[in-house]
PyMOL Python script that loads the backbone (N, CA, C, O; Angstrom):
from pymol import cmd

cmd.read_pdbstr("""\
ATOM      1  N   MET A   1     116.218  92.671 120.799  1.00  0.00           N
ATOM      2  CA  MET A   1     115.069  92.312 119.989  1.00  0.00           C
ATOM      3  C   MET A   1     115.441  92.431 118.512  1.00  0.00           C
ATOM      4  O   MET A   1     116.151  93.350 118.104  1.00  0.00           O
ATOM      5  N   THR A   2     114.959  91.505 117.745  1.00  0.00           N
ATOM      6  CA  THR A   2     115.168  91.556 116.302  1.00  0.00           C
ATOM      7  C   THR A   2     113.815  91.649 115.602  1.00  0.00           C
ATOM      8  O   THR A   2     112.768  91.361 116.182  1.00  0.00           O
ATOM      9  N   VAL A   3     113.871  92.047 114.380  1.00  0.00           N
ATOM     10  CA  VAL A   3     112.674  92.170 113.557  1.00  0.00           C
ATOM     11  C   VAL A   3     112.861  91.301 112.329  1.00  0.00           C
ATOM     12  O   VAL A   3     113.918  91.315 111.699  1.00  0.00           O
ATOM     13  N   ARG A   4     111.835  90.551 111.996  1.00  0.00           N
ATOM     14  CA  ARG A   4     111.882  89.685 110.829  1.00  0.00           C
ATOM     15  C   ARG A   4     110.906  90.219 109.783  1.00  0.00           C
ATOM     16  O   ARG A   4     109.745  90.502 110.081  1.00  0.00           O
ATOM     17  N   ILE A   5     111.401  90.348 108.554  1.00  0.00           N
ATOM     18  CA  ILE A   5     110.567  90.748 107.424  1.00  0.00           C
ATOM     19  C   ILE A   5     110.169  89.470 106.697  1.00  0.00           C
ATOM     20  O   ILE A   5     111.024  88.708 106.245  1.00  0.00           O
ATOM     21  N   VAL A   6     108.874  89.248 106.591  1.00  0.00           N
ATOM     22  CA  VAL A   6     108.357  88.068 105.903  1.00  0.00           C
ATOM     23  C   VAL A   6     107.541  88.546 104.703  1.00  0.00           C
ATOM     24  O   VAL A   6     106.646  89.381 104.836  1.00  0.00           O
ATOM     25  N   VAL A   7     107.861  88.006 103.543  1.00  0.00           N
ATOM     26  CA  VAL A   7     107.211  88.428 102.298  1.00  0.00           C
ATOM     27  C   VAL A   7     106.390  87.283 101.714  1.00  0.00           C
ATOM     28  O   VAL A   7     106.879  86.163 101.572  1.00  0.00           O
ATOM     29  N   ASP A   8     105.164  87.573 101.384  1.00  0.00           N
ATOM     30  CA  ASP A   8     104.312  86.630 100.655  1.00  0.00           C
ATOM     31  C   ASP A   8     104.578  86.897  99.176  1.00  0.00           C
ATOM     32  O   ASP A   8     103.954  87.765  98.566  1.00  0.00           O
ATOM     33  N   LYS A   9     105.512  86.140  98.614  1.00  0.00           N
ATOM     34  CA  LYS A   9     105.934  86.387  97.232  1.00  0.00           C
ATOM     35  C   LYS A   9     104.797  86.203  96.228  1.00  0.00           C
ATOM     36  O   LYS A   9     104.845  86.755  95.129  1.00  0.00           O
ATOM     37  N   GLY A  10     103.792  85.441  96.595  1.00  0.00           N
ATOM     38  CA  GLY A  10     102.636  85.259  95.723  1.00  0.00           C
ATOM     39  C   GLY A  10     101.782  86.509  95.609  1.00  0.00           C
ATOM     40  O   GLY A  10     101.062  86.685  94.626  1.00  0.00           O
ATOM     41  N   ARG A  11     101.857  87.376  96.606  1.00  0.00           N
ATOM     42  CA  ARG A  11     101.079  88.624  96.591  1.00  0.00           C
ATOM     43  C   ARG A  11     101.860  89.795  96.000  1.00  0.00           C
ATOM     44  O   ARG A  11     101.264  90.771  95.544  1.00  0.00           O
ATOM     45  N   CYS A  12     103.191  89.703  96.005  1.00  0.00           N
ATOM     46  CA  CYS A  12     104.032  90.788  95.493  1.00  0.00           C
ATOM     47  C   CYS A  12     103.749  91.007  94.009  1.00  0.00           C
ATOM     48  O   CYS A  12     103.785  90.068  93.214  1.00  0.00           O
ATOM     49  N   GLN A  13     103.469  92.252  93.649  1.00  0.00           N
ATOM     50  CA  GLN A  13     103.183  92.592  92.259  1.00  0.00           C
ATOM     51  C   GLN A  13     104.282  93.453  91.620  1.00  0.00           C
ATOM     52  O   GLN A  13     104.131  93.920  90.491  1.00  0.00           O
ATOM     53  N   GLY A  14     105.371  93.655  92.339  1.00  0.00           N
ATOM     54  CA  GLY A  14     106.511  94.370  91.777  1.00  0.00           C
ATOM     55  C   GLY A  14     106.368  95.875  91.758  1.00  0.00           C
ATOM     56  O   GLY A  14     106.994  96.534  90.927  1.00  0.00           O
ATOM     57  N   HIS A  15     105.565  96.445  92.646  1.00  0.00           N
ATOM     58  CA  HIS A  15     105.425  97.907  92.695  1.00  0.00           C
ATOM     59  C   HIS A  15     106.685  98.586  93.225  1.00  0.00           C
ATOM     60  O   HIS A  15     106.939  99.752  92.921  1.00  0.00           O
ATOM     61  N   ALA A  16     107.469  97.862  94.013  1.00  0.00           N
ATOM     62  CA  ALA A  16     108.773  98.303  94.533  1.00  0.00           C
ATOM     63  C   ALA A  16     108.694  99.500  95.473  1.00  0.00           C
ATOM     64  O   ALA A  16     109.683 100.214  95.641  1.00  0.00           O
ATOM     65  N   GLN A  17     107.558  99.727  96.076  1.00  0.00           N
ATOM     66  CA  GLN A  17     107.449 100.812  97.051  1.00  0.00           C
ATOM     67  C   GLN A  17     108.321 100.542  98.270  1.00  0.00           C
ATOM     68  O   GLN A  17     108.886 101.468  98.851  1.00  0.00           O
ATOM     69  N   CYS A  18     108.431  99.282  98.653  1.00  0.00           N
ATOM     70  CA  CYS A  18     109.269  98.907  99.794  1.00  0.00           C
ATOM     71  C   CYS A  18     110.734  99.250  99.519  1.00  0.00           C
ATOM     72  O   CYS A  18     111.413  99.825 100.370  1.00  0.00           O
ATOM     73  N   ALA A  19     111.206  98.900  98.350  1.00  0.00           N
ATOM     74  CA  ALA A  19     112.604  99.159  97.987  1.00  0.00           C
ATOM     75  C   ALA A  19     112.871 100.653  97.816  1.00  0.00           C
ATOM     76  O   ALA A  19     113.984 101.117  98.060  1.00  0.00           O
ATOM     77  N   ALA A  20     111.870 101.393  97.406  1.00  0.00           N
ATOM     78  CA  ALA A  20     112.040 102.844  97.273  1.00  0.00           C
ATOM     79  C   ALA A  20     112.255 103.486  98.644  1.00  0.00           C
ATOM     80  O   ALA A  20     113.028 104.435  98.774  1.00  0.00           O
ATOM     81  N   LEU A  21     111.571 102.967  99.663  1.00  0.00           N
ATOM     82  CA  LEU A  21     111.695 103.507 101.013  1.00  0.00           C
ATOM     83  C   LEU A  21     112.861 102.926 101.795  1.00  0.00           C
ATOM     84  O   LEU A  21     113.439 103.601 102.647  1.00  0.00           O
ATOM     85  N   ALA A  22     113.210 101.678 101.509  1.00  0.00           N
ATOM     86  CA  ALA A  22     114.274 101.010 102.264  1.00  0.00           C
ATOM     87  C   ALA A  22     115.088 100.090 101.357  1.00  0.00           C
ATOM     88  O   ALA A  22     114.995  98.868 101.478  1.00  0.00           O
ATOM     89  N   PRO A  23     115.876 100.653 100.461  1.00  0.00           N
ATOM     90  CA  PRO A  23     116.623  99.837  99.499  1.00  0.00           C
ATOM     91  C   PRO A  23     117.640  98.896 100.150  1.00  0.00           C
ATOM     92  O   PRO A  23     118.006  97.882  99.557  1.00  0.00           O
ATOM     93  N   ASP A  24     118.094  99.217 101.346  1.00  0.00           N
ATOM     94  CA  ASP A  24     119.049  98.342 102.036  1.00  0.00           C
ATOM     95  C   ASP A  24     118.371  97.117 102.643  1.00  0.00           C
ATOM     96  O   ASP A  24     119.027  96.109 102.903  1.00  0.00           O
ATOM     97  N   LEU A  25     117.064  97.200 102.868  1.00  0.00           N
ATOM     98  CA  LEU A  25     116.334  96.095 103.496  1.00  0.00           C
ATOM     99  C   LEU A  25     115.588  95.227 102.496  1.00  0.00           C
ATOM    100  O   LEU A  25     115.422  94.027 102.715  1.00  0.00           O
ATOM    101  N   PHE A  26     115.136  95.826 101.396  1.00  0.00           N
ATOM    102  CA  PHE A  26     114.301  95.118 100.430  1.00  0.00           C
ATOM    103  C   PHE A  26     115.031  95.025  99.094  1.00  0.00           C
ATOM    104  O   PHE A  26     115.156  96.007  98.363  1.00  0.00           O
ATOM    105  N   VAL A  27     115.505  93.826  98.799  1.00  0.00           N
ATOM    106  CA  VAL A  27     116.276  93.570  97.583  1.00  0.00           C
ATOM    107  C   VAL A  27     115.325  93.051  96.502  1.00  0.00           C
ATOM    108  O   VAL A  27     114.526  92.147  96.747  1.00  0.00           O
ATOM    109  N   LEU A  28     115.422  93.630  95.313  1.00  0.00           N
ATOM    110  CA  LEU A  28     114.569  93.234  94.200  1.00  0.00           C
ATOM    111  C   LEU A  28     115.317  92.340  93.219  1.00  0.00           C
ATOM    112  O   LEU A  28     116.535  92.440  93.074  1.00  0.00           O
ATOM    113  N   ASP A  29     114.574  91.470  92.549  1.00  0.00           N
ATOM    114  CA  ASP A  29     115.184  90.652  91.502  1.00  0.00           C
ATOM    115  C   ASP A  29     115.205  91.439  90.199  1.00  0.00           C
ATOM    116  O   ASP A  29     114.844  92.616  90.182  1.00  0.00           O
ATOM    117  N   ASP A  30     115.618  90.812  89.124  1.00  0.00           N
ATOM    118  CA  ASP A  30     115.747  91.491  87.834  1.00  0.00           C
ATOM    119  C   ASP A  30     114.411  91.967  87.261  1.00  0.00           C
ATOM    120  O   ASP A  30     114.381  92.854  86.407  1.00  0.00           O
ATOM    121  N   LEU A  31     113.316  91.383  87.727  1.00  0.00           N
ATOM    122  CA  LEU A  31     111.990  91.768  87.235  1.00  0.00           C
ATOM    123  C   LEU A  31     111.290  92.780  88.144  1.00  0.00           C
ATOM    124  O   LEU A  31     110.171  93.205  87.856  1.00  0.00           O
ATOM    125  N   GLY A  32     111.948  93.164  89.242  1.00  0.00           N
ATOM    126  CA  GLY A  32     111.387  94.151  90.145  1.00  0.00           C
ATOM    127  C   GLY A  32     110.568  93.582  91.291  1.00  0.00           C
ATOM    128  O   GLY A  32     109.908  94.328  92.015  1.00  0.00           O
ATOM    129  N   TYR A  33     110.605  92.266  91.462  1.00  0.00           N
ATOM    130  CA  TYR A  33     109.905  91.622  92.573  1.00  0.00           C
ATOM    131  C   TYR A  33     110.872  91.420  93.729  1.00  0.00           C
ATOM    132  O   TYR A  33     112.087  91.388  93.533  1.00  0.00           O
ATOM    133  N   LEU A  34     110.335  91.284  94.927  1.00  0.00           N
ATOM    134  CA  LEU A  34     111.194  91.051  96.084  1.00  0.00           C
ATOM    135  C   LEU A  34     111.950  89.735  95.929  1.00  0.00           C
ATOM    136  O   LEU A  34     111.356  88.693  95.651  1.00  0.00           O
ATOM    137  N   ALA A  35     113.245  89.796  96.110  1.00  0.00           N
ATOM    138  CA  ALA A  35     114.086  88.624  95.926  1.00  0.00           C
ATOM    139  C   ALA A  35     114.119  87.752  97.176  1.00  0.00           C
ATOM    140  O   ALA A  35     114.284  86.535  97.078  1.00  0.00           O
ATOM    141  N   LEU A  36     113.966  88.359  98.345  1.00  0.00           N
ATOM    142  CA  LEU A  36     114.038  87.621  99.598  1.00  0.00           C
ATOM    143  C   LEU A  36     112.645  87.465 100.191  1.00  0.00           C
ATOM    144  O   LEU A  36     111.834  88.390 100.139  1.00  0.00           O
ATOM    145  N   ALA A  37     112.373  86.302 100.751  1.00  0.00           N
ATOM    146  CA  ALA A  37     111.055  86.055 101.332  1.00  0.00           C
ATOM    147  C   ALA A  37     111.070  86.160 102.853  1.00  0.00           C
ATOM    148  O   ALA A  37     110.019  86.337 103.470  1.00  0.00           O
ATOM    149  N   ASP A  38     112.235  86.054 103.454  1.00  0.00           N
ATOM    150  CA  ASP A  38     112.323  86.058 104.917  1.00  0.00           C
ATOM    151  C   ASP A  38     113.708  86.554 105.298  1.00  0.00           C
ATOM    152  O   ASP A  38     114.712  85.927 104.961  1.00  0.00           O
ATOM    153  N   VAL A  39     113.762  87.674 105.997  1.00  0.00           N
ATOM    154  CA  VAL A  39     115.054  88.239 106.377  1.00  0.00           C
ATOM    155  C   VAL A  39     114.953  88.851 107.773  1.00  0.00           C
ATOM    156  O   VAL A  39     113.942  89.458 108.126  1.00  0.00           O
ATOM    157  N   GLU A  40     116.001  88.686 108.546  1.00  0.00           N
ATOM    158  CA  GLU A  40     116.071  89.259 109.884  1.00  0.00           C
ATOM    159  C   GLU A  40     116.868  90.555 109.815  1.00  0.00           C
ATOM    160  O   GLU A  40     117.915  90.617 109.172  1.00  0.00           O
ATOM    161  N   VAL A  41     116.360  91.595 110.487  1.00  0.00           N
ATOM    162  CA  VAL A  41     117.049  92.880 110.491  1.00  0.00           C
ATOM    163  C   VAL A  41     117.232  93.354 111.922  1.00  0.00           C
ATOM    164  O   VAL A  41     116.510  92.936 112.827  1.00  0.00           O
ATOM    165  N   ALA A  42     118.193  94.218 112.113  1.00  0.00           N
ATOM    166  CA  ALA A  42     118.467  94.775 113.433  1.00  0.00           C
ATOM    167  C   ALA A  42     117.323  95.683 113.876  1.00  0.00           C
ATOM    168  O   ALA A  42     116.622  96.269 113.051  1.00  0.00           O
ATOM    169  N   ASP A  43     117.153  95.787 115.166  1.00  0.00           N
ATOM    170  CA  ASP A  43     116.064  96.577 115.740  1.00  0.00           C
ATOM    171  C   ASP A  43     116.121  98.043 115.309  1.00  0.00           C
ATOM    172  O   ASP A  43     115.083  98.699 115.217  1.00  0.00           O
ATOM    173  N   ASP A  44     117.317  98.562 115.044  1.00  0.00           N
ATOM    174  CA  ASP A  44     117.411  99.964 114.638  1.00  0.00           C
ATOM    175  C   ASP A  44     116.835 100.211 113.243  1.00  0.00           C
ATOM    176  O   ASP A  44     116.637 101.362 112.854  1.00  0.00           O
ATOM    177  N   ASN A  45     116.566  99.153 112.494  1.00  0.00           N
ATOM    178  CA  ASN A  45     115.920  99.276 111.182  1.00  0.00           C
ATOM    179  C   ASN A  45     114.423  98.951 111.229  1.00  0.00           C
ATOM    180  O   ASN A  45     113.762  98.925 110.191  1.00  0.00           O
ATOM    181  N   ALA A  46     113.892  98.704 112.422  1.00  0.00           N
ATOM    182  CA  ALA A  46     112.498  98.281 112.564  1.00  0.00           C
ATOM    183  C   ALA A  46     111.520  99.326 112.049  1.00  0.00           C
ATOM    184  O   ALA A  46     110.571  98.987 111.342  1.00  0.00           O
ATOM    185  N   THR A  47     111.734 100.578 112.389  1.00  0.00           N
ATOM    186  CA  THR A  47     110.812 101.638 111.954  1.00  0.00           C
ATOM    187  C   THR A  47     110.805 101.758 110.440  1.00  0.00           C
ATOM    188  O   THR A  47     109.745 101.904 109.832  1.00  0.00           O
ATOM    189  N   THR A  48     111.969 101.696 109.834  1.00  0.00           N
ATOM    190  CA  THR A  48     112.067 101.771 108.381  1.00  0.00           C
ATOM    191  C   THR A  48     111.376 100.582 107.734  1.00  0.00           C
ATOM    192  O   THR A  48     110.678 100.739 106.733  1.00  0.00           O
ATOM    193  N   ALA A  49     111.564  99.399 108.295  1.00  0.00           N
ATOM    194  CA  ALA A  49     110.930  98.195 107.759  1.00  0.00           C
ATOM    195  C   ALA A  49     109.409  98.297 107.843  1.00  0.00           C
ATOM    196  O   ALA A  49     108.710  97.924 106.901  1.00  0.00           O
ATOM    197  N   ARG A  50     108.896  98.800 108.960  1.00  0.00           N
ATOM    198  CA  ARG A  50     107.441  98.951 109.114  1.00  0.00           C
ATOM    199  C   ARG A  50     106.868  99.944 108.106  1.00  0.00           C
ATOM    200  O   ARG A  50     105.826  99.691 107.502  1.00  0.00           O
ATOM    201  N   ARG A  51     107.546 101.063 107.930  1.00  0.00           N
ATOM    202  CA  ARG A  51     107.073 102.063 106.959  1.00  0.00           C
ATOM    203  C   ARG A  51     107.044 101.488 105.538  1.00  0.00           C
ATOM    204  O   ARG A  51     106.097 101.713 104.784  1.00  0.00           O
ATOM    205  N   ALA A  52     108.068 100.762 105.197  1.00  0.00           N
ATOM    206  CA  ALA A  52     108.124 100.159 103.866  1.00  0.00           C
ATOM    207  C   ALA A  52     107.023  99.111 103.691  1.00  0.00           C
ATOM    208  O   ALA A  52     106.416  99.015 102.625  1.00  0.00           O
ATOM    209  N   ALA A  53     106.773  98.335 104.729  1.00  0.00           N
ATOM    210  CA  ALA A  53     105.710  97.329 104.666  1.00  0.00           C
ATOM    211  C   ALA A  53     104.351  97.992 104.476  1.00  0.00           C
ATOM    212  O   ALA A  53     103.525  97.504 103.705  1.00  0.00           O
ATOM    213  N   LEU A  54     104.117  99.090 105.165  1.00  0.00           N
ATOM    214  CA  LEU A  54     102.851  99.811 105.024  1.00  0.00           C
ATOM    215  C   LEU A  54     102.692 100.429 103.640  1.00  0.00           C
ATOM    216  O   LEU A  54     101.569 100.659 103.191  1.00  0.00           O
ATOM    217  N   ALA A  55     103.803 100.699 102.960  1.00  0.00           N
ATOM    218  CA  ALA A  55     103.746 101.280 101.622  1.00  0.00           C
ATOM    219  C   ALA A  55     103.383 100.262 100.552  1.00  0.00           C
ATOM    220  O   ALA A  55     103.068 100.641  99.424  1.00  0.00           O
ATOM    221  N   CYS A  56     103.421  98.982 100.886  1.00  0.00           N
ATOM    222  CA  CYS A  56     103.116  97.939  99.902  1.00  0.00           C
ATOM    223  C   CYS A  56     101.623  97.928  99.608  1.00  0.00           C
ATOM    224  O   CYS A  56     100.826  97.645 100.503  1.00  0.00           O
ATOM    225  N   PRO A  57     101.227  98.230  98.377  1.00  0.00           N
ATOM    226  CA  PRO A  57      99.794  98.262  98.049  1.00  0.00           C
ATOM    227  C   PRO A  57      99.136  96.884  98.088  1.00  0.00           C
ATOM    228  O   PRO A  57      97.915  96.788  98.209  1.00  0.00           O
ATOM    229  N   GLU A  58      99.918  95.835  97.988  1.00  0.00           N
ATOM    230  CA  GLU A  58      99.383  94.472  97.989  1.00  0.00           C
ATOM    231  C   GLU A  58      99.377  93.847  99.380  1.00  0.00           C
ATOM    232  O   GLU A  58      98.857  92.748  99.569  1.00  0.00           O
ATOM    233  N   ARG A  59      99.968  94.566 100.372  1.00  0.00           N
ATOM    234  CA  ARG A  59     100.115  94.038 101.738  1.00  0.00           C
ATOM    235  C   ARG A  59     100.811  92.684 101.743  1.00  0.00           C
ATOM    236  O   ARG A  59     100.400  91.758 102.442  1.00  0.00           O
ATOM    237  N   ALA A  60     101.865  92.589 100.958  1.00  0.00           N
ATOM    238  CA  ALA A  60     102.621  91.344 100.825  1.00  0.00           C
ATOM    239  C   ALA A  60     103.709  91.204 101.887  1.00  0.00           C
ATOM    240  O   ALA A  60     104.361  90.163 101.967  1.00  0.00           O
ATOM    241  N   ILE A  61     103.914  92.235 102.701  1.00  0.00           N
ATOM    242  CA  ILE A  61     105.008  92.240 103.668  1.00  0.00           C
ATOM    243  C   ILE A  61     104.463  92.255 105.095  1.00  0.00           C
ATOM    244  O   ILE A  61     103.599  93.060 105.443  1.00  0.00           O
ATOM    245  N   THR A  62     104.988  91.353 105.901  1.00  0.00           N
ATOM    246  CA  THR A  62     104.632  91.292 107.316  1.00  0.00           C
ATOM    247  C   THR A  62     105.893  91.515 108.130  1.00  0.00           C
ATOM    248  O   THR A  62     106.949  90.969 107.809  1.00  0.00           O
ATOM    249  N   ILE A  63     105.787  92.311 109.176  1.00  0.00           N
ATOM    250  CA  ILE A  63     106.902  92.555 110.079  1.00  0.00           C
ATOM    251  C   ILE A  63     106.612  91.826 111.390  1.00  0.00           C
ATOM    252  O   ILE A  63     105.591  92.074 112.032  1.00  0.00           O
ATOM    253  N   LEU A  64     107.506  90.936 111.778  1.00  0.00           N
ATOM    254  CA  LEU A  64     107.370  90.185 113.025  1.00  0.00           C
ATOM    255  C   LEU A  64     108.458  90.620 113.985  1.00  0.00           C
ATOM    256  O   LEU A  64     109.625  90.718 113.606  1.00  0.00           O
ATOM    257  N   GLU A  65     108.082  90.882 115.227  1.00  0.00           N
ATOM    258  CA  GLU A  65     109.058  91.216 116.262  1.00  0.00           C
ATOM    259  C   GLU A  65     109.365  89.954 117.042  1.00  0.00           C
ATOM    260  O   GLU A  65     108.465  89.216 117.443  1.00  0.00           O
ATOM    261  N   GLU A  66     110.658  89.716 117.250  1.00  0.00           N
ATOM    262  CA  GLU A  66     111.105  88.537 117.970  1.00  0.00           C
ATOM    263  C   GLU A  66     112.004  88.952 119.119  1.00  0.00           C
ATOM    264  O   GLU A  66     112.830  89.854 118.975  1.00  0.00           O
ATOM    265  N   ALA A  67     111.847  88.304 120.245  1.00  0.00           N
ATOM    266  CA  ALA A  67     112.660  88.612 121.421  1.00  0.00           C
ATOM    267  C   ALA A  67     114.051  88.040 121.293  1.00  0.00           C
ATOM    268  O   ALA A  67     114.872  88.205 122.196  1.00  0.00           O
TER     269      ALA A  67
END
""", "prot")
cmd.dss("prot")
cmd.show_as("cartoon", "prot")
cmd.util.cbc("prot")
cmd.orient("prot")
């Protein structure tokens, strides 16, 4: 199983809470906004990805599980 991180870049306000919790999964641009809008991660990073998504005050991050 893989996990996909999907970011609504229009909602991202650059709080960087996701990157603070999971800097290896959430890459920021020079202005502090999420640089990637859609990335697949290994299942062993799923818990970390979910925690980081929940930390987003704008709810700009969705975690999708794929078989």
